[in-house]
N, CA, C and O of each residue as an XYZ file, in Angstrom:
432
protein
N     -15.717     -2.632      7.608
C     -15.630     -4.021      7.951
C     -15.091     -4.121      9.369
O     -13.986     -3.651      9.639
N     -15.821     -4.702     10.248
C     -15.387     -4.918     11.621
C     -14.715     -6.273     11.675
O     -15.244     -7.243     11.132
N     -13.578     -6.364     12.306
C     -12.823     -7.592     12.302
C     -13.120     -8.483     13.488
O     -13.388     -8.015     14.595
N     -13.065     -9.762     13.234
C     -13.150    -10.752     14.298
C     -11.887    -11.598     14.231
O     -11.104    -11.620     15.181
N     -11.684    -12.290     13.122
C     -10.474    -13.077     12.897
C      -9.559    -12.261     12.007
O      -9.600    -12.394     10.784
N      -8.744    -11.425     12.601
C      -7.889    -10.570     11.798
C      -6.446    -10.733     12.209
O      -6.133    -11.132     13.331
N      -5.577    -10.414     11.268
C      -4.148    -10.391     11.583
C      -3.502     -9.293     10.757
O      -3.932     -8.984      9.645
N      -2.476     -8.723     11.324
C      -1.703     -7.688     10.661
C      -0.254     -8.123     10.726
O       0.345     -8.175     11.800
N       0.307     -8.435      9.559
C       1.685     -8.919      9.473
C       1.940    -10.057     10.449
O       2.957    -10.084     11.142
N       0.996    -11.002     10.493
C       1.144    -12.192     11.313
C       0.747    -12.033     12.768
O       0.756    -13.013     13.512
N       0.400    -10.827     13.197
C       0.012    -10.593     14.578
C      -1.507    -10.499     14.643
O      -2.109     -9.626     14.018
N      -2.122    -11.402     15.401
C      -3.569    -11.360     15.577
C      -3.912    -10.176     16.473
O      -3.065     -9.675     17.213
N      -5.164     -9.737     16.397
C      -5.603     -8.676     17.306
C      -5.116     -9.000     18.711
O      -5.242    -10.133     19.175
N      -4.565     -8.010     19.375
C      -4.011     -8.225     20.705
C      -4.669     -7.306     21.706
O      -5.057     -6.183     21.384
N      -4.791     -7.795     22.919
C      -5.263     -6.963     24.019
C      -6.493     -6.155     23.703
O      -7.562     -6.700     23.427
N      -6.331     -4.836     23.745
C      -7.443     -3.916     23.553
C      -7.672     -3.522     22.096
O      -8.432     -2.593     21.823
N      -7.025     -4.215     21.158
C      -7.172     -3.846     19.744
C      -8.626     -3.965     19.312
O      -9.281     -4.981     19.546
N      -9.106     -2.929     18.690
C     -10.450     -2.888     18.125
C     -10.281     -2.504     16.661
O     -10.553     -1.372     16.259
N      -9.819     -3.484     15.867
C      -9.470     -3.224     14.482
C     -10.714     -2.973     13.646
O     -11.651     -3.771     13.633
N     -10.699     -1.851     12.955
C     -11.763     -1.499     12.020
C     -11.119     -1.119     10.701
O     -10.089     -0.445     10.672
N     -11.732     -1.557      9.605
C     -11.278     -1.197      8.273
C     -12.529     -1.081      7.425
O     -13.305     -2.031      7.328
N     -12.730      0.070      6.813
C     -13.941      0.223      6.007
C     -13.652      0.998      4.737
O     -12.862      1.941      4.720
N     -14.323      0.568      3.663
C     -14.314      1.301      2.410
C     -15.476      2.266      2.482
O     -16.620      1.848      2.659
N     -15.203      3.544      2.349
C     -16.233      4.578      2.471
C     -16.842      4.896      1.108
O     -16.246      4.628      0.065
N     -18.026      5.465      1.143
C     -18.724      5.838     -0.087
C     -17.950      6.865     -0.909
O     -18.132      6.941     -2.124
N     -17.095      7.652     -0.269
C     -16.339      8.677     -0.994
C     -15.056      8.127     -1.638
O     -14.256      8.890     -2.180
N     -14.863      6.798     -1.577
C     -13.705      6.173     -2.206
C     -12.505      6.009     -1.309
O     -11.527      5.370     -1.699
N     -12.553      6.566     -0.122
C     -11.429      6.432      0.805
C     -11.612      5.198      1.685
O     -12.699      4.625      1.758
N     -10.528      4.802      2.348
C     -10.601      3.758      3.359
C     -10.309      4.404      4.707
O      -9.474      5.301      4.821
N     -11.009      3.933      5.709
C     -10.799      4.396      7.078
C     -10.402      3.178      7.902
O     -10.923      2.082      7.694
N      -9.478      3.375      8.834
C      -9.014      2.243      9.624
C      -8.488      2.697     10.978
O      -8.136      3.859     11.181
N      -8.447      1.734     11.898
C      -7.866      1.941     13.222
C      -7.602      0.571     13.847
O      -8.225     -0.424     13.476
N      -6.681      0.534     14.790
C      -6.503     -0.664     15.613
C      -7.017     -0.378     17.025
O      -6.839     -1.177     17.943
N      -7.655      0.778     17.171
C      -8.225      1.141     18.456
C      -7.560      2.348     19.092
O      -7.834      2.669     20.248
N      -6.695      3.017     18.354
C      -6.028      4.204     18.880
C      -6.255      5.363     17.916
O      -7.270      6.053     18.014
N      -5.333      5.587     16.993
C      -5.479      6.671     16.022
C      -6.446      6.302     14.906
O      -6.598      5.133     14.552
N      -7.093      7.324     14.360
C      -7.950      7.139     13.184
C      -7.092      7.418     11.958
O      -6.433      8.454     11.877
N      -7.101      6.493     11.009
C      -6.285      6.602      9.809
C      -7.187      6.640      8.584
O      -8.268      6.052      8.585
N      -6.741      7.339      7.533
C      -7.531      7.492      6.315
C      -6.592      7.525      5.120
O      -5.499      8.086      5.197
N      -7.023      6.922      4.013
C      -6.231      6.948      2.776
C      -7.165      6.767      1.587
O      -8.289      6.286      1.728
N      -6.681      7.159      0.419
C      -7.419      6.943     -0.825
C      -6.671      5.876     -1.612
O      -5.567      6.122     -2.098
N      -7.268      4.687     -1.742
C      -6.575      3.623     -2.469
C      -6.687      3.792     -3.978
O      -7.660      4.348     -4.486
N      -5.680      3.303     -4.678
C      -5.723      3.199     -6.129
C      -5.939      1.723     -6.428
O      -5.095      0.887     -6.104
N      -7.083      1.401     -7.055
C      -7.453      0.010     -7.298
C      -7.589     -0.223     -8.801
O      -8.214      0.563     -9.513
N      -6.990     -1.316     -9.266
C      -7.109     -1.737    -10.657
C      -7.173     -3.261    -10.651
O      -6.165     -3.931    -10.430
N      -8.372     -3.805    -10.894
C      -8.542     -5.254    -10.802
C      -8.314     -5.702     -9.376
O      -9.007     -5.254     -8.463
N      -7.342     -6.589     -9.176
C      -7.013     -7.028     -7.813
C      -5.752     -6.344     -7.287
O      -5.257     -6.687     -6.213
N      -5.239     -5.383     -8.040
C      -4.084     -4.607     -7.571
C      -4.580     -3.421     -6.748
O      -5.592     -2.800     -7.072
N      -3.856     -3.123     -5.688
C      -4.226     -1.998     -4.840
C      -2.971     -1.337     -4.297
O      -1.994     -1.999     -3.945
N      -3.025     -0.022     -4.242
C      -1.977      0.759     -3.583
C      -2.691      1.674     -2.603
O      -3.581      2.436     -2.982
N      -2.294      1.592     -1.347
C      -2.927      2.399     -0.306
C      -1.895      3.377      0.226
O      -0.852      2.976      0.742
N      -2.190      4.654      0.097
C      -1.270      5.639      0.630
C      -1.314      6.897     -0.198
O      -1.827      6.877     -1.317
N      -0.813      7.945      0.295
C      -0.306      8.084      1.662
C      -1.442      8.018      2.682
O      -2.600      8.295      2.370
N      -1.082      7.650      3.890
C      -2.044      7.503      4.981
C      -1.978      8.735      5.876
O      -0.905      9.124      6.337
N      -3.135      9.341      6.115
C      -3.235     10.472      7.041
C      -3.925      9.977      8.305
O      -4.700      9.021      8.266
N      -3.643     10.624      9.405
C      -4.306     10.194     10.635
C      -4.031     11.096     11.805
O      -3.219     12.019     11.746
N      -4.741     10.793     12.880
C      -4.489     11.496     14.128
C      -3.138     11.034     14.659
O      -2.592     10.036     14.187
N      -2.604     11.742     15.623
C      -1.258     11.418     16.123
C      -1.220     11.313     17.643
O      -0.350     11.888     18.296
N      -2.166     10.580     18.188
C      -2.167     10.372     19.636
C      -1.125      9.307     19.991
O      -0.848      8.407     19.198
N      -0.565      9.420     21.166
C       0.324      8.368     21.660
C      -0.540      7.163     22.001
O      -1.542      7.290     22.706
N      -0.155      5.999     21.504
C      -0.927      4.782     21.735
C      -0.238      3.941     22.803
O       0.989      3.846     22.817
N      -1.011      3.333     23.692
C      -0.400      2.468     24.697
C       0.021      1.141     24.062
O      -0.556      0.714     23.061
N       1.027      0.497     24.650
C       1.376     -0.839     24.170
C       0.196     -1.785     24.457
O      -0.467     -1.599     25.477
N      -0.087     -2.738     23.655
C       0.590     -3.140     22.426
C       0.027     -2.465     21.173
O       0.450     -2.781     20.061
N      -0.924     -1.537     21.340
C      -1.540     -0.888     20.183
C      -0.535     -0.087     19.367
O      -0.647     -0.013     18.143
N       0.440      0.509     20.032
C       1.452      1.299     19.335
C       2.180      0.435     18.297
O       2.326      0.848     17.147
N       2.630     -0.741     18.687
C       3.345     -1.637     17.775
C       2.414     -2.171     16.685
O       2.815     -2.272     15.525
N       1.187     -2.508     17.046
C       0.228     -3.014     16.064
C      -0.079     -1.947     15.017
O      -0.212     -2.262     13.835
N      -0.192     -0.691     15.437
C      -0.441      0.395     14.487
C       0.753      0.576     13.549
O       0.562      0.816     12.357
N       1.967      0.465     14.059
C       3.158      0.544     13.203
C       3.154     -0.578     12.166
O       3.492     -0.367     11.002
N       2.767     -1.773     12.611
C       2.692     -2.908     11.687
C       1.617     -2.675     10.633
O       1.806     -3.029      9.469
N       0.488     -2.083     11.028
C      -0.577     -1.780     10.067
C      -0.075     -0.810      9.006
O      -0.298     -1.030      7.816
N       0.598      0.255      9.418
C       1.106      1.239      8.461
C       2.128      0.611      7.514
O       2.110      0.895      6.316
N       3.011     -0.233      8.031
C       4.007     -0.906      7.185
C       3.320     -1.878      6.228
O       3.710     -1.987      5.066
N       2.305     -2.579      6.711
C       1.575     -3.524      5.863
C       0.837     -2.801      4.749
O       0.825     -3.269      3.610
N       0.223     -1.670      5.060
C      -0.478     -0.895      4.036
C       0.491     -0.420      2.960
O       0.168     -0.450      1.772
N       1.682      0.018      3.376
C       2.684      0.485      2.429
C       3.155     -0.646      1.519
O       3.451     -0.413      0.347
N       3.229     -1.866      2.046
C       3.711     -3.013      1.276
C       2.631     -3.652      0.410
O       2.948     -4.403     -0.512
N       1.376     -3.371      0.688
C       0.272     -4.026     -0.003
C       0.299     -3.763     -1.500
O       0.482     -2.632     -1.950
N       0.110     -4.856     -2.272
C       0.082     -4.737     -3.721
C      -1.162     -5.347     -4.340
O      -1.609     -4.908     -5.399
N      -1.730     -6.365     -3.681
C      -2.932     -7.019     -4.199
C      -3.906     -7.299     -3.062
O      -3.537     -7.279     -1.888
N      -5.156     -7.561     -3.433
C      -6.143     -7.952     -2.446
C      -7.042     -9.026     -3.031
O      -7.188     -9.144     -4.248
N      -7.641     -9.807     -2.140
C      -8.611    -10.835     -2.505
C      -9.772    -10.726     -1.530
O      -9.576    -10.498     -0.336
N     -10.975    -10.889     -2.048
C     -12.146    -10.877     -1.187
C     -12.875    -12.202     -1.299
O     -12.745    -12.920     -2.290
N     -13.640    -12.509     -0.273
C     -14.491    -13.691     -0.279
C     -15.851    -13.294      0.279
O     -15.969    -12.945      1.453
N     -16.865    -13.347     -0.557
C     -18.215    -13.006     -0.112
C     -18.731    -14.034      0.878
O     -19.427    -13.676      1.828
N     -18.402    -15.310      0.676
C     -18.926    -16.351      1.554
C     -18.386    -16.238      2.976
O     -19.117    -16.472      3.938
N     -17.103    -15.881      3.115
C     -16.537    -15.746      4.461
C     -16.484    -14.294      4.916
O     -16.010    -13.999      6.012
N     -16.976    -13.381      4.064
C     -16.977    -11.950      4.378
C     -15.592    -11.502      4.826
O     -15.426    -10.908      5.892
N     -14.598    -11.801      3.984
C     -13.222    -11.491      4.350
C     -12.502    -10.802      3.198
O     -12.927    -10.841      2.043
N     -11.398    -10.173      3.567
C     -10.503     -9.546      2.596
C      -9.080     -9.767      3.097
O      -8.805     -9.665      4.293
N      -8.190    -10.068      2.170
C      -6.775    -10.198      2.510
C      -5.975     -9.294      1.592
O      -6.316     -9.110      0.424
N      -4.923     -8.744      2.128
C      -4.013     -7.884      1.394
C      -2.648     -8.567      1.383
O      -2.155     -9.012      2.419
N      -2.043     -8.643      0.195
C      -0.736     -9.282      0.049
C       0.233     -8.310     -0.611
O      -0.174     -7.364     -1.285
N       1.532     -8.563     -0.402
C       2.535     -7.732     -1.067
C       2.786     -8.254     -2.474
O       2.143     -9.215     -2.898
N       3.701     -7.644     -3.198
C       3.976     -8.012     -4.589
C       4.478     -9.442     -4.728
O       4.362    -10.032     -5.802
N       5.037    -10.010     -3.656
C       5.526    -11.391     -3.677
C       4.468    -12.392     -3.234
O       4.744    -13.589     -3.147
N       3.260    -11.912     -2.953
C       2.187    -12.799     -2.517
C       2.186    -13.100     -1.032
O       1.438    -13.963     -0.571
N       3.026    -12.388     -0.274
C       3.095    -12.620      1.172
C       1.967    -11.867      1.871
O       1.747    -10.680      1.631
N       1.261    -12.584      2.736
C       0.129    -12.009      3.463
C       0.576    -10.840      4.337
O       1.524    -10.957      5.114
N      -0.113     -9.724      4.200
C       0.158     -8.536      5.009
C      -0.952     -8.314      6.032
O      -0.691     -8.108      7.217
N      -2.203     -8.359      5.551
C      -3.361     -8.098      6.411
C      -4.463     -9.069      6.038
O      -4.746     -9.264      4.856
N      -5.092     -9.682      7.038
C      -6.269    -10.539      6.832
C      -7.369    -10.031      7.742
O      -7.169     -9.860      8.945
N      -8.537     -9.793      7.155
C      -9.665     -9.252      7.910
C     -10.927    -10.032      7.584
O     -11.165    -10.390      6.431
N     -11.734    -10.292      8.602
C     -13.037    -10.909      8.348
C     -14.091    -10.167      9.144
O     -13.858     -9.727     10.270
N     -15.256    -10.042      8.531
C     -16.322     -9.258      9.144
C     -16.943    -10.021     10.304
O     -17.237    -11.213     10.213
N     -17.132     -9.296     11.391
C     -17.752     -9.879     12.577
C     -19.260     -9.904     12.357
O     -19.844     -8.946     11.850
N     -19.868    -10.994     12.741
C     -21.322    -11.134     12.598
C     -22.039    -10.318     13.636
O     -23.269    -10.309     13.674
């Protein structure tokens, strides 16, 4: 899923962020904010999801991507549920308290 209107822990894509999040055919998720490539195998049951542990490359990221990537990793760790919308081609991830962690929508 390529993002257009996305946010990670309340921060919209910034500067050079090229946020990508995709569910792969092998069951893993791949993601990036435009710096390191990250990968994880989610555990999904209904609308519950646990993502982690996250593996990835370890390049030094320039600001503001470095902070955005840290927020992405923290948001993934906190994620407990997800909701999708076929009409808006979007997915949101929330924590156990229902607080929005990540919002992504597919770019046309």
